[in-house]
N, C-alpha and C positions, 0 to 999 in steps of 0.2 A: 095452150102453148106455154112452155116454160120460159122463164126469164134467163138471161145469161148467168146470173148468180146461181140459179137452180141447176143449170147445165154444168156449171163449174163444180158445184157440190156433188152432182151425180158422177162426174168424172173422178173426183177425189175418192168417193165411195167405191167406185169401180176399181181404182188403183189399189185400194186396201184389200178388196175382195180378190183381185188377181194375185197380189203378193201372197195372200194366205193360201190360195189354190196352188200357186207355184211351189210354195214350201211343202204343202201336203203331197203334191205329185212328185216332187224331187226325192222324197223318201221312198216312194213306191218301187222304183226299179230294183233297189237292194233286195226286196222281197223275192224277186224273180231271178236274180242273178244266180246262175248255177255255181255250185261249189264242187270240189273234188268228190265229196261224198255223194252228191246228187247224181253224178254220172254213173256211179255203180248202183245197180239195183233199180234205177228208174228206167221206165220204158222210153224209147226214143220219142214217142208222142208226148210224154210228159216234159221232156227236155225241150221239144218244139213249142209246147204251150208256154213254158217259162220264157223262152226267147221271144215269142210273140207278145206276151204281156209286158216284157221289159221294153220292147220296141214301141209298143202302144203308149206306155207311160212316158217314154222319152219324146214321142211325137206330140203328145198332149202338152207336155212341159214346153216344148219349142213353140207351139201355137199360143199358149198363154203368155210366154215371154214376148212374142210378137205383138199381141194385143196390148200388153203393158207398155211396150214402146210407143204404140200409137196413142195411148191415153196420156203418157208422159209428154209426148210431143204436143198434144192438144192443150195440156196445162201450161206448157212453155209458151204456146201461142197466146194464151190468156195473159200471161205475164208481159209479153211483148206488145199486147194490144192488137194482135192480128187474128185472134180467134174469130171464126165465122166469115173469114174472107177467103174466097177461092184462090188457091195458089196458081191457077192457070190464067184466069181472066181478071182477077182483082176485084170482082164484084162480090157483094154479100151472098153467102150461102143461104138459101131459104131456111127459115126457122123449122119447117117441117122436116127437112133433111137432117138438120142438127138434132132434132128431137129423136129421129129414128136412128141416127148414127152420130153420136156426139163428137167423135173424133174424125169426122169427115174433113178432108182437106180441099175438096173440090165441089163445085156445084154439079148438079146432074147433067147440065148441058155439056160441061167440060169432061165429065166422067164417062159419058156414053161412048165417045169415039175410042177412048182407051179400052173400054170393055169390049168393043167390037174387034179391036186389033188383037186382043188377048185370045179371042176364040179362034 
């Protein structure tokens, strides 16, 4: 089991990785953006593939930005001294859950009803 310091370091490393991934993915849509020239002489399937790839890159970027927000929030909770405390019941989040999901904000007991409602 990792200590809180190790979890914080893991979150900081994850933040750096996510920022690098976001920068890399943010450049990708430009590769697929159609130009006036690409509309002439390209098969419609090629234009469709370009559009699909652009949308995929944008969706990936949005997902990474969302994860970065969760990591940043977990690091803010470290600074506030509330990291590892369930936002629903105020009890400590089990270390195993934090090991598996370092940016978890709720314990499994509080998370399960939310997951059932979402289905």
